[in-house]
C-alpha positions in Angstrom: 57.9 86.4 102.8 58.5 90.0 103.9 61.9 91.3 104.8 60.8 91.6 108.5 59.5 88.1 108.6 62.6 86.8 106.9 64.8 88.5 109.4 62.8 87.2 112.4 62.7 83.6 111.2 66.1 82.6 112.3 65.4 84.0 115.8 62.2 81.9 116.2 64.1 78.7 115.1 66.9 79.4 117.5 64.5 80.0 120.4 62.8 76.7 119.6 66.0 74.8 119.9 68.2 76.6 122.5 70.1 73.4 123.4 71.6 73.1 119.9 73.1 76.6 119.7 76.9 76.5 120.3 78.3 79.1 122.7 80.2 81.8 120.8 84.0 81.2 120.9 86.1 84.0 122.3 88.6 85.2 119.7 92.2 84.4 120.7 94.0 87.4 122.2 97.4 88.6 120.8 99.4 87.0 123.5 97.7 83.6 123.1 98.3 83.7 119.4 102.0 84.5 119.8 102.3 81.7 122.4 100.6 79.3 120.1 103.0 80.2 117.3 106.0 79.6 119.6 107.2 83.1 119.2 107.1 83.8 123.0 107.2 81.6 126.1 104.5 81.3 128.8 106.8 83.0 131.3 107.5 85.9 128.9 103.7 86.3 128.3 103.1 86.2 132.1 105.7 88.9 132.6 104.3 91.1 129.8 100.8 90.8 131.2 102.0 92.0 134.6 103.8 95.0 133.0 100.6 95.7 131.0 98.5 95.7 134.2 101.0 98.0 136.0 101.6 100.5 133.2 98.4 100.3 131.1 100.3 99.6 127.9 99.2 97.4 125.0 100.6 93.9 125.1 102.3 94.2 121.7 104.2 97.3 122.8 105.3 95.6 126.1 106.6 92.5 124.3 108.5 94.6 121.8 109.9 96.7 124.6 111.0 93.6 126.5 112.9 92.5 123.4 111.4 89.0 123.3 110.0 89.4 119.8 110.9 91.4 116.7 108.6 94.0 115.1 108.6 92.0 111.8 107.3 88.9 113.6 104.8 90.8 115.6 103.1 92.9 112.9 101.3 90.1 111.0 99.5 89.1 114.2 98.5 92.7 115.0 97.3 93.1 111.5 95.0 90.2 112.0 93.8 91.5 115.4 93.0 95.1 114.3 91.7 94.3 110.9 93.9 96.9 109.2 97.4 96.8 107.5 100.3 97.0 109.9 103.5 98.6 108.9 107.0 99.2 110.2 107.5 103.0 109.8 110.4 104.1 107.6 111.2 107.2 105.5 110.6 105.5 102.1 107.0 104.7 103.1 106.1 108.4 103.6 105.3 110.7 100.7 106.6 114.2 101.7 103.9 115.8 99.6 101.1 114.5 101.8 102.6 115.5 105.1 101.2 119.1 105.0 97.7 117.7 104.5 97.5 117.0 108.2 98.7 120.0 110.4 101.4 119.1 112.8 99.4 120.0 115.9 96.6 117.7 114.9 99.0 114.9 114.1 100.6 115.2 117.5 97.3 115.4 119.3 95.8 112.4 117.5 99.1 110.5 117.4 98.8 110.1 113.7 101.1 110.3 110.7 100.1 110.7 107.0 101.8 108.1 104.8 100.6 108.5 101.2 97.6 109.3 99.1 95.7 107.3 96.5 93.3 109.6 94.7 90.9 110.9 97.4 92.0 108.4 100.1 94.7 109.3 102.6 96.5 106.4 104.3 97.4 107.4 107.9 99.4 105.5 110.5 97.6 105.2 113.9 98.4 103.2 117.0 94.7 102.4 117.4 93.1 102.1 113.8 89.8 101.0 115.4 89.2 104.4 117.1 86.3 105.7 115.0 86.3 109.1 116.8 89.9 109.7 115.8 89.2 108.7 112.2 86.3 111.2 112.0 88.6 114.0 113.3 91.3 113.0 110.7 88.8 113.2 107.9 87.6 116.6 109.0 91.1 117.9 109.3 92.3 116.6 105.9 89.1 116.8 103.9 89.8 113.3 102.5 88.7 109.8 103.2 91.1 108.2 105.7 92.2 104.6 105.6 93.9 103.6 108.9 97.2 101.7 109.0 98.6 100.3 112.2 102.0 101.5 113.5 103.4 101.5 117.0 102.8 104.7 118.9 106.5 105.0 119.8 107.4 104.7 116.1 104.9 107.4 115.2 106.3 109.7 117.9 109.9 109.1 116.7 109.0 109.6 113.0 106.9 112.8 113.4 109.9 115.2 113.9 111.6 113.8 110.8 108.7 114.4 108.5 107.5 117.7 109.9 110.8 119.3 110.6 112.5 120.6 107.4 115.5 121.0 109.7 116.3 117.4 110.1 117.5 116.4 113.5 120.4 114.0 113.2 120.1 112.8 116.8 116.5 111.6 116.1 117.7 109.4 113.3 120.6 107.9 115.2 119.0 107.6 118.6 118.7 103.9 118.3 122.1 103.3 116.7 124.1 100.6 118.4 127.6 102.1 118.2 129.3 98.7 118.7 127.7 97.4 115.5 130.0 99.4 113.3 133.7 100.1 113.5 135.8 102.2 111.1 139.0 100.3 110.2 141.0 103.2 108.7 144.2 104.4 110.3 142.9 107.9 111.3 145.5 109.8 113.3 144.8 111.7 116.5 145.0 115.0 114.7 142.5 113.8 112.1 140.0 112.9 114.8 140.4 116.3 116.5 140.0 118.2 113.2 136.9 116.3 112.1 135.3 116.8 115.5 135.7 120.5 115.1 134.2 120.3 111.6 131.2 118.3 112.5 130.5 120.1 115.8 130.5 116.9 117.8 129.3 113.3 117.4 125.8 113.6 115.7 127.3 113.7 112.2 129.7 110.9 113.0 126.7 108.9 114.2 124.7 109.7 111.1 127.4 108.5 108.7 127.8 105.3 110.8 124.0 104.9 110.7 124.0 105.2 106.9 126.8 102.6 106.5 125.2 100.2 109.0 121.8 100.4 107.3 123.3 100.1 103.9 125.1 96.9 104.8 122.1 95.4 106.5 119.8 96.2 103.7 122.2 94.9 101.0 122.7 98.3 99.4 125.3 98.6 96.6 125.7 102.4 96.7 125.0 105.3 99.0 124.4 108.6 97.3 124.7 111.8 99.5 123.6 114.8 97.4 123.4 118.5 98.2 120.0 120.2 97.5 118.9 123.8 98.0 116.8 123.1 101.1 118.3 119.8 102.4 120.7 117.0 101.8 119.3 113.9 100.0 120.5 110.4 100.9 119.6 107.6 98.5 120.3 103.9 98.6 120.7 101.8 95.4 119.0 98.6 96.1 118.7 95.9 93.4 119.8 98.5 90.8 117.2 101.2 91.7 117.8 104.3 93.8 115.5 104.8 96.8 115.4 108.0 98.9 115.8 107.2 102.6 116.8 110.4 104.5 116.8 114.2 104.2 119.3 115.6 106.6 119.3 119.4 107.0 121.3 121.4 104.5 123.7 123.1 106.9 125.4 119.9 107.9 126.0 118.6 104.4 129.6 119.8 104.3 130.3 118.2 107.7 128.9 114.9 106.4 131.2 115.0 103.3 134.1 116.0 105.5 133.6 113.0 107.8 133.5 110.7 104.8 136.7 112.2 103.4 138.5 111.6 106.7 137.4 108.0 106.8 138.6 107.4 103.2 141.9 109.4 103.6 141.0 112.2 101.2 142.0 115.9 101.4 139.3 117.5 103.5 140.5 121.0 102.5 140.0 120.4 98.7 136.5 121.0 97.5 137.0 122.0 93.8 138.2 118.8 92.2 136.9 115.2 92.3 138.5 112.8 94.7 138.6 109.0 95.2 139.4 107.0 98.3 138.5 103.9 100.1 138.2 102.6 103.7 137.3 99.4 105.5 134.7 99.1 108.2 133.5 96.2 110.3 129.7 95.9 110.4 128.1 93.3 112.7 131.5 91.6 112.9 132.2 91.3 109.2 134.6 93.2 107.0 133.2 95.6 104.4 135.1 97.7 102.0 133.8 101.2 101.0 135.0 102.8 97.7 134.3 106.5 98.0 134.1 109.2 95.3 133.4 112.9 95.7 132.3 115.3 92.9 132.0 119.1 93.2 128.6 120.4 92.0 127.1 123.9 91.9 125.4 123.2 95.3 128.3 121.5 97.0 130.1 118.2 96.9 128.3 115.0 96.1 129.6 111.8 97.7 129.0 108.3 96.5 130.0 105.2 98.6 130.2 101.9 96.8 129.6 99.1 99.4 131.8 96.1 98.6 130.5 93.4 100.9 132.2 90.2 99.8 130.1 88.2 102.2 127.1 88.9 99.9 128.9 87.8 96.7 129.8 84.4 95.3 132.6 84.1 92.8 131.4 80.7 91.6 130.2 80.3 88.1 128.0 77.4 89.2 126.1 79.7 91.6 125.5 82.7 89.3 122.3 81.3 87.8 123.7 80.5 84.3 121.5 77.7 82.7 123.3 74.4 82.4 123.5 74.4 78.6 125.0 77.9 78.6 127.3 77.2 81.5 128.9 74.3 79.7 129.7 76.6 76.8 131.2 79.2 79.1 133.4 76.5 80.7 134.4 75.3 77.2 135.6 78.8 76.4 137.6 79.1 79.7 139.3 75.7 79.0 141.0 77.2 75.9 144.7 77.7 76.2 144.6 81.0 74.4 142.1 83.4 72.8 139.8 86.3 73.7 136.7 85.8 75.9 134.5 88.9 76.3 131.7 89.7 78.8 129.3 92.5 77.5 126.6 94.5 79.1 125.9 98.0 80.5 127.3 99.3 83.8 125.9 97.4 86.7 125.1 94.2 84.8 127.4 92.0 86.9 130.2 91.7 84.3 133.0 92.0 87.0 131.4 89.3 89.1 131.3 87.0 86.1 135.0 87.7 85.3 136.1 87.1 88.9 134.1 83.9 89.0 135.9 82.8 85.8 139.2 83.6 87.3 138.3 81.6 90.5 137.5 78.6 88.3 140.7 78.6 86.3 143.3 79.9 88.8 146.0 77.5 89.9 149.5 77.5 91.4 150.7 76.4 88.0 149.3 79.4 86.2 150.4 83.1 86.2 147.2 85.1 86.2 147.5 88.9 86.1 144.6 91.5 86.0 144.6 95.2 85.1 141.5 96.9 86.6 140.2 100.4 87.3 139.7 100.1 90.2 140.5 96.8 91.9 137.2 96.1 93.7 138.0 92.7 95.3 141.3 91.2 96.1 141.7 87.5 95.0 144.2 84.9 96.1 146.8 83.5 93.7 146.0 86.4 91.3 148.3 89.4 90.6 146.0 92.5 90.4 147.2 95.8 88.9 145.2 99.0 89.3 145.2 101.7 86.6 146.7 104.9 88.0 144.1 107.7 88.5 146.5 110.2 87.0 146.5 108.1 83.8 150.3 107.6 83.9 149.5 103.9 83.8 146.8 103.2 81.2 145.1 99.9 80.4 147.2 99.6 77.2 150.4 100.5 79.0 149.8 98.1 81.9 148.9 95.4 79.4 152.2 95.8 77.5 154.1 95.5 80.8 152.1 92.4 81.8 153.0 90.7 78.6 156.7 90.9 79.7 155.8 89.1 83.0 155.2 85.7 81.4 151.5 85.5 82.0 149.2 82.6 81.2 145.9 84.4 81.8 145.2 88.1 81.5 142.1 89.9 82.7 141.5 93.4 81.4 138.9 95.2 83.4 137.4 97.0 80.3 138.4 97.5 76.7 137.8 101.3 76.4 139.9 102.4 73.4 141.5 101.2 70.2 145.0 100.8 71.7 143.7 98.5 74.5 141.6 96.5 72.0 144.6 96.0 69.7 147.0 95.0 72.4 144.4 92.6 73.9 143.7 90.9 70.6 147.4 90.6 69.9 147.9 89.0 73.3 145.2 86.5 72.6 146.9 85.6 69.3 150.3 85.1 71.0 149.3 82.3 73.3 147.5 84.0 76.2 143.9 83.6 77.4 142.5 87.1 77.7 139.3 87.9 79.5 137.7 91.4 79.3 134.5 93.4 79.1 132.8 95.6 76.5 129.8 97.9 76.6 127.5 96.4 74.0 123.8 95.4 73.9 124.3 91.8 72.9 126.9 89.3 72.0 126.9 90.0 68.3 127.6 93.6 68.9 131.0 92.8 70.4 132.3 91.9 66.9 131.2 95.2 65.4 132.5 97.2 68.3 136.0 95.8 68.1 136.2 96.2 64.3 135.0 99.9 64.8 137.8 100.3 67.3 140.3 99.5 64.5 141.0 95.8 65.1 141.7 94.0 61.8 139.2 91.3 60.9 142.0 88.8 60.0 143.2 89.2 63.6 139.9 89.2 65.4 138.5 86.1 63.7 141.2 83.7 65.0 141.5 85.5 68.4 137.8 85.6 69.5 136.8 82.5 71.5 133.3 83.6 72.6 131.1 86.4 74.0 128.9 86.4 77.1 126.2 89.0 77.1 124.4 89.5 80.4 121.9 91.6 82.4 120.7 91.7 86.0 116.9 91.5 86.4 115.0 92.2 89.6 113.0 89.2 91.0 109.5 89.5 92.3 109.1 90.1 96.0 107.8 86.8 97.6 105.8 88.8 100.2 103.6 90.7 97.8 103.6 88.6 94.6 100.3 88.3 92.8 99.1 86.4 89.8 97.7 88.3 86.8 96.9 87.7 83.1 98.6 90.2 80.7 97.0 91.2 77.5 97.8 89.4 74.3 98.9 92.7 72.8 101.5 93.2 75.5 102.8 89.6 75.0 103.0 90.1 71.3 105.0 93.3 71.8 107.6 91.2 73.6 107.6 88.6 70.9 106.3 86.0 73.4 105.6 82.8 71.5 104.1 80.7 74.4 100.6 80.3 75.6 99.1 83.8 75.7 96.3 82.8 78.0 98.6 81.7 80.8 99.2 83.7 84.0 102.3 85.6 85.2 103.3 87.2 88.5 104.2 90.7 89.6 104.7 92.4 93.0 102.2 94.9 94.4 104.7 96.5 96.8 105.1 96.1 100.5 107.3 97.1 103.4 109.8 94.3 102.6 110.6 95.6 99.1 110.3 99.3 99.7 107.0 99.3 97.8 108.8 98.4 94.5 107.3 94.9 94.1 110.9 93.4 93.7 113.4 91.9 96.0 116.8 90.6 94.9 118.2 90.1 91.4 119.0 87.2 89.0 121.1 87.1 85.9 120.1 86.5 82.4 122.7 85.4 79.8 123.3 85.1 76.1 126.4 83.0 75.2 127.9 83.0 71.7 130.6 80.4 71.1 132.8 81.2 68.1 133.2 78.1 65.9 134.9 77.7 62.6 131.9 78.8 60.6 131.4 82.0 62.5 135.2 82.6 62.4 135.0 82.5 58.6 132.0 84.9 58.6 133.9 87.4 60.8 136.8 87.3 58.4 134.5 87.8 55.4 133.1 91.2 56.3 130.1 89.9 58.4 128.4 92.7 60.3 126.4 92.7 63.5 123.1 91.8 61.8 124.6 88.9 59.9 126.3 87.5 63.1 123.1 87.9 65.0 121.0 86.1 62.3 123.5 83.3 62.3 123.3 83.0 66.1 119.5 82.8 66.1 119.4 80.2 63.3 121.8 78.0 65.3 119.3 78.0 68.1 121.1 80.5 70.3 119.3 81.7 73.5 119.0 85.5 73.3 118.8 87.8 76.3 115.1 88.3 75.6 114.5 84.5 75.5 116.3 84.1 78.8 114.3 86.9 80.4 110.9 85.5 79.1 111.9 82.1 80.5 112.5 83.7 83.9 109.0 85.3 83.7 107.5 82.0 82.8 109.2 80.4 85.9 107.7 83.2 88.0 111.0 84.7 88.9 110.4 88.1 87.5 107.6 90.2 86.0 106.9 91.0 82.3 107.4 94.7 83.0 110.9 93.9 84.2 111.5 91.9 81.1 110.5 94.9 79.0 112.7 97.2 81.0 115.8 95.2 81.0 115.9 92.8 78.0 113.7 94.2 75.3 115.5 96.2 72.6 115.4 96.1 68.8 
């Protein structure tokens, strides 16, 4: 049969049986879909339709403006309606390098915003991604293939000045800031307020700092970095251990931003040549949040870092840290000892302090005298006496530890063993009837033994003092919104020493607006617990080095950090790439 005949055949059959042809169903409109999903009420839809008829606005924009639905709830339905991805515009989604590809005049006329480029395709935000005429104009203007992405017209208009103006307008960023959402709880005097107002030339910089703190708390940021650059200031958030650029305020207000932060944290605003430390407390959305602030002079100006200490996001409970049951029982066995040294090891940012605080919460009691020496004290705990090492070094870890031993302690927590003197005093305290908890910077549990010996601790003292070592890392977990299944190559699995089924599938994140296009959201802990028994104690006393201790640990069936990480990948918590980044080392 010819192609023409083939294409006509269905028409002839349909004409012969007109009664059997079902009437085409009208696709559900956006308002009907939202009503069916119980996201809006019938009255709200009727009101929105009336506003739409009066003002000629799109129904989605009207509902959003009315405040009856959030943008995050609305976008998936719009995506289905327009047949294109729908995004909530934010700074991290836009690649500054592609912005010049579309002239500003054309962007404003077409109400379009370039987002990022993949080879010869430019992704552009449009309020009407189905407008073919507008797409043709964009392709002519950029010389690239254009793939439309839906974004609300108001959001495009608000974002355009940020990405096209090198001189960043602070008022544009903070225009939608709810000033009642954040309150600074530091005792700033009237004179302080007057001086800072003169420094920052009014409220925009104050609003910008408030905006950054507010967004950091809401987005579960651990640190805010405010860095001077030649052309602008760079603001980055550390989320799940990774730095993400969020804003680029203009360069000439950098000093004012840092000055505002200094006033909030009771620093000397006239001193710019030496590092300073401070802290303040703010109330964000009704909850208390501590900010630990540090400034550092650089060749381009002062850099400020704000550590966000939101206790509401933390749990100081060993049972909720994600330690596997078998390892958790070993940890509790260590903490039940009346004396000895328990170490937590790992790099900076691996959650060691949280583990120590959780251990203290488990063993604290009105019948025990528990004292800590920390630099600095990040969280204040009930029933625990916390000592902060003096910034001027007049009170060192070793000096504070000696003083604590004269205070009749039962349990001592040393924030970090940094030097030989502190190591020797800590081991001696463990030998004289005290339970000592501390941290070390080593790759694994076996490395703690070698590190203390290298610091000058005698083997005959370390062997009876050491109770156990907990090595840990924090791994990012795959974003649930963009997780995809894939099959890694056998070669890659072999490189990770994976001993399971090499034909099985694993998961990874492709990147979406929920995870800042990283593919990860949240973190989980992986642990390696080495309990020191009589056999290992004898080995430590007999000149055993790190390799021998590690070989003994593995022969005894110990779960290594890599084993723990691969298990998390098998359980589809994390990706193999994250395993290789965090837990794989020779």
